[in-house]
N, C-alpha and C positions, 0 to 999 in steps of 0.2 A: 669354368674351372671351380672345383670345390674348395671350401675354406681350408681343408687340411693340406692342400697343395700350394697355398699361398705362403710367402715368406714374411712372417710377422715378428716383431720384436717381442720377446718373452719378458714377463714381469717376475722378477725374483725378489720377493720381500724378505727372504731369509739371509740375504747377504749383508755384510758390514761395509759401510762406506765412510771413508775419511775424506773430508773436503775442506778446502781453504775458504774461510769466511772473512770478508772485509766488513768488520763491525760497523764502521762509519757509514757504509753504504746500505745498511739494513733499513734506514729510514731517510726520507728526503730532508732537505735543509729546513723546510717550513713545517715539518711534521709536529703535531701537538706535543708529543713526548719530548722532542728536542727543545721546543719552546718552553715547556714547563721546567725542564732541567736548567735552562739558562736563567729563567725568572727566579727559581728557587735559589740558585747559586748566587744571586745578587742580594738576597735577603740576609739579615743579621741572624745567624744561626749559633751565636756564641753560647746561649743558654743550653743548647743541646750538647755542645762540645764539653761543657763543664761537668756533665754527668757521666762522661766516659772514663772508666777506671784504668784501662790499659794504656801505657805510654812507654816511651823509650827508656825512661829512668827506672821505673819499677817493673817493667815487663808486662806480660799478660798476653792473652790471645787477641789478635786483631779483630776489630768489630766493624760492622757496616757503618758507613758514614751517614750523618744526618741528611745531607743533600740527596743521597741515594734513596733512603727510606721515605723521605718526604715526597720526592719526585715520583717514586713508584706508587705511593698511596694516592697522591693527587691525580696521577694519570689513571689509576684504577677507578677512582670515584668518577672521574670525567667520562669513563666508559660504562658507568653503572655497575661496577664490580665492587662488592663490599665484603666478600669472603676472603680471609687470609689464605686459606688453602687454595682457592681458585687463583689468587694473585700469584702464589708461588708456582702453581702449575703453569700459568701463562708465561712465567719467566723462563720456562724450559723450551718453549717453542714459538711464542709470538714475537715477531721482529721488534716491535716497539719496546716491549719489556726486555728483550735480549739486548737491545741497544742501551737501555738505561742501566742494566746490570753488567754490561760488558761480557755477556755470555756466561757469567759466573753463577747466576741464579741466587735466590734468597730463600732460606727456609721459612716455613709459615709460622714457626714459633717466634722468630725474631720480628716478623711483620706484625703478628698479633700483639705481642708485648709492647712494641713501639707505639702502636695505635692508641692504647689505653693508658700506658704508664707515663707518657710525656704530656699529660694534659696541661700542666702549668706552663711548660715550655712552649706548647702549641698555642696557648692563650697569648703569651707574649709575642709570638711570631705573628699571630692574627692582628694584634694591635700595631705591630711594627709595619705590616703591610698597609694597614689603614693610614698610618702616618705618611707613607710613601705616596699613596694614592691621593691623600689630602693635599700634599705639596704639589701634586700635578693638577689640582683643581677638580678632582673627581668626587671629592667629599666637601660639602659646604656647611652642613648642619643647619641650613636655613629652614629645612622642613624634614622631619624624620617620621616615617610611617611605622606604626607598631601593629603587628598581626600575629596571631597564634594559629598553629595547625597541629592536629593530632597525628602522631606517628606511632604506628603499632609497636608494641613491645615484643621482644623475642620470647613470648610465652603464649601458651594456649589458654583459652577461656576455661578449659577443662582442668587446668592445673590449680585452680583456686579451691582451697580447702578450709574447713572450720578449725577452730583451735584444738579440739580433741584429736583430730586426724594429724595435725602438725606435730603435736606432742608425741604421738605414737611413732611417727617417722623419725623424730629427733632421738627418741629412745633407741630405736633400731640402729640408727647411724652411729650413736655413741657406742653401742655394743660391738658394731663392726670395727670401729676404730680400735677399741680395746683388744679385740680378737686378733686383728692384723698386726698390732704392735707387739704381740707376743713373739719373742725371739725363737721360741721352740715350735712355732707354727710350721706345719709340714705341707707338702703338696704343691708349693709354689716356689718359683725361682725368686731370687732377691729382687730382681727388676719388676717382676709381676706383683710381688708383695708390696713394694713401694708404690706402684701405680694404683693398686686397689686401695691402699691406705690413704693416698692422696685424694682419690675420688670420694671415699667415705668421709674424710675430714671436710672436704668441700661441701658435701651434702649436709653434714652436721652444721656447718657455718650458715648455709642457706636456711635451714630450719630454725636456727636461733634468730637469724635476721627476720624471718617470716613472723615469728612470735613477737618480736619487737615492733614490727610494722603493724601487726594486729592490735597491739596495745595502743599505738597511736590512733588507729582508726576507732577503737572502742571509746577512747577519751573524747572523740568528736561526736559520738552518738549520745543520745540522752536516755532513751528507754532501755530497760534490761532486755526486753525481747529483741530490740534492734542489735544490741551487743552480741547476743548469741548467734545472730545471722551473719556477722562479719566474716568475710572470707579473704584469704590472702594467697597469692600464687606461690606454689612450691618452687618453681623454677626461676622466677624473677619477683621476689617479694616486694620490691619497691614500685612495681608497675601497678597501675590503678585501672579499674573498669571505668570507661568513659563512653558517653553517648557518641554514636557514629552518625554520619550524614544520612544513612538509610534508616535511622531510628533505633537501631540495635545498640548493644553494648559490647565492648571488647577491651582487652588489656592494652593500654596506651600510655604514652607520655605526651605532655603538652609542650610543644616546641614554640618558643617565643623568639621572633625574628624582627629586628629593627632595621629598616632600610632608608638610606638617605635619598631624598627626593630629587637631587640634582642629576645623578647618573645611575640610580638604582643599585648602589653599592651597599652590601650588608655591613652595618656598623656595630651590630651586637647580636649574639645568639645565646639562648639559655634554654634549659629544660626544667619543667616543673611537674609536680604530681597533681596539681590542681586541675579539676575538670572544667573550670571557667576562667575567664581572663580579668575579672574585676580587680583582683589584688595584684596584677602583674604590671600595671602601668608605672607606678612609682619606682619599683625595682629596676625596670627597664631604663628609666631616666637616670637612675643612679649609675648603672653600668655604662651607659653612653658617656656620662660625665667623667667616669674614671678612665675610660679608654681615650677619649678625645677632649671634649669640653661640653658645656651646656648647650643644647640645641635651642634655636630661637623658637621653633614651633614643633609640636608633636601632634600627629593626627592618628586617630584610632576609631574603630567602629563602635557600635552600641554595646558590644561585649565588655569594653573597657570604660564606658562612659557612665559614671555615677556621680551623684552630687558630692560625695566625699572626694572623689578624684578631681572634680572641677575645683573644689575648694583648695585642695593641696597643690594642684598645679598653679593656681593663682598665687598661692603663698610662695611658691618656688620661682615666681616671675617668668614662667614659661607659658607661651601662648598655646592653648589647647583647643583643638578642633575635633569635635566628635558628634555623636548622634545620641541624644538623650530621649528615651521613650517616656511618654507621659502615661501613667497608669490610670485607667478610667475607673478602677474600683473605688478609689477614694471619693471621686466626684459623684459617682452614682449612688454610693451608700450601700452597695451590695445587692445581691439578688433578692427579690421579693421585699424590698424595703424602699421607703420614700427616698429619692435621691437628695443629696445635700443641698442642691440648688433650690429646693422647695422651702428651705429654712432661711429666714431673713436675718441678716446680721445687723444688730443695733450697736453702732460704734460708740454712741454716747454712753450707753449703759453696759457696754462690753458683754453682750449676751446675744443668743439667737432666739428667734421667735418661730415656733413650729406652725404647721398649717392649721392647728386648732387654737392658736393664740397663746399657748403656754410658753414660758421662758425656759431656755436651757442656759444655766448659769456657768460662768467660768470656773474651771476646776484646777487648771495648772498647765504647764508647758514643758517641752522637752526638745532637745536637739537630736535629730536623726538624719544621717546621710546628707549633711549639709543643709538641712532644712529645719526651721523652727516651727514646731507644731503646738497649737493651742487647743485644749480640750474643753468642750462645753457639754453639760449633762442636765437632763430634765429630772424632776423629782419622780420617784417611782409611782406614787399615788396618782400623779397627773396622767401618767401613761396607762396605768391599769384601768382607769375610769374613762379613758378617751374612746370615743366611737370609731376613731380611725386607727386604733392600735393594730388590727390585723393587716392593714396596709402599710403601716409605718414600722413597727417593731414586733412582729408576731411571736418571736422566740424569747423576748425579754420577759422574764418572770420576776426577778428580784431587783432589777435595776431599770432605771428610766433610759430613754433613748439618748445617745450621745453623738456628737458630730465633732469633726476636727477641722480647724481652720489653719491653713499653712501660710507661712510667710517666708519668702525666698530671701536668702542672704544677698549681700551686695555682689558677691562673686557669681552667684547663680543668675541674678538679674542681668549682669553684664554678659554672661555666657549666652543666655537666651537671646539677648539683643544682637550679639555678634553673629550667632548662627542663623539669624533671620535675614542677614545681609547676603547679597549675591556673591560677594567676594569670598566669604566663608564657605558658602555652598560650593563654589568653584574649587576651592582648596580641598574640600572634603571629597569631591568627585574624583580627584586625582588618586585618592587612596587605594582603590581596588586595583588599578592598573600597576601601581608601583609596589604596594605592600604584598599583593598576592602572587606576583611574578616569581620571586625567589622561592616561595613555598612550592609552586608548581614545578619549577626547575629542579629543585632538590629532590622532589619525589619522582618526576618523570624522566629527567635527563641523568641525574646522578643515582637514580634507583633506590633512594632511601625512603621507601614506603614503609619499611619495617626495619627497626634497628637490628644490627647483626651481633650486638653485645648486650649484656644484661647488667642491671644495676644503674642507679642514678648517675654516679660519677662517670661510669664508662659511656653511657649514652650521651652525656654532655660532651665527652671527648669526641665521640663520633660525629655529633652535630657540628662541632668546631671544624673537623676535617671537611665536612661538606661545605661549610661557610668559607673556609680557606680556599678550597677548590673553586668555588663560585667566584670569589674575588680575584683569584689568579687569572681565571679565564677572562674576567672583565678587564683586568689590567693588560693582559696580552692583546686582547681585542682593541683596546684603546691605542696601544703603541703601534699596532699594525695599521689602524685607521690613520694615524698621524704620520705613518711612514718612518717611525723611529725604530732603531734596533732594539731587540730584547736584551741582549747582553750589554753590560755597562750602564744600565739605566737605573739601577737600584743601589742602595747602600747609604 
């Protein structure tokens, strides 16, 4: 029998269908969206409610509730979705989002604005959740791991321009704003004119910010030639070119994440424009203290470990475990030069004796990076007439050879002694598994390999959303493991 003789159901995609939907049955009882809703509902959201203007006394248009918007964003990030437009689209057809919104949907403008405009309230909520988790024994602060990870900025490497180009774009943007502000302008509807005027004004603000950021970068440079080569992104002026793992450079922000060693809970997050981590240890300690209290111990890799940080952590009475690299250049004396160990120190006369028997006399001392340095220098005529000059200091023409004797401070001596013990090494070995896990989770599971927003304030807010989502999932997992109900457990 041929196919055209068979009785088959036809598919009519042009028809309109009205159906009854039981919203509660869209997701199962233990669905992640339902669990997040219950968990968020038990948090203190008072700070979010205080910013809502419409009420029964003064009237106004009803707004989306904080529990709804927080739950929608937390669930979206848990699914690796960071686009406000995509979240709004999913609210139209995906069961979990439909259940969260009660089939009402949420427009992307409200989602986008809520994500970046409520950073202060979100920060308070993050701290409140930490307090709840601490009360449950999930945060001990006995050991806090600090680690940094580069997250790509929402900008292309091709968007970086020199000062002259930025000034030209700023001038054009200003002219466009003036032209569109003309009430006699023709050819555009009122709505189109306002939209274009807003776009031009935003571009003007970006160019002004780019020039301000360029000025900051120029002040950090020394030479005039270096200043002329400074470039800033036109689309995200606060982003910085940073080295990548593959050796290249790209627009990035440096995300700083502190993780408690007890159960891997994130206890602080921040974003910096710095390309390295040396200056981030003490600010991280300050933030953890403000959120909770002073940790007993902080652990960080070599990127944070400097003599200055060791000294300051000792002054703050916080046990610091890290990896301090010894630079061989000082000990060797440099390339094509006699190493320092060939010079004999005479403690009685406080001088060094070179391989030719000449004295290098004491010249002075200085403090540098937690280390006291003593300088000793030979007379120029002794070096110029020395038969070993070409092996010892071939490039010294006007000055005699000098050597540096270093003396560690008490804090550095104690730090080196501690790090030589098996106990400290065991503590340090825990660092990678605990500190790097949140970084990998935020990038791989939450999809935050690149920020969806631009500007330092906004990227800090987005990282807070990722941290809040991470901790909420930790909290829910803990309650499930203990067999405790999600509802009624917070507050």
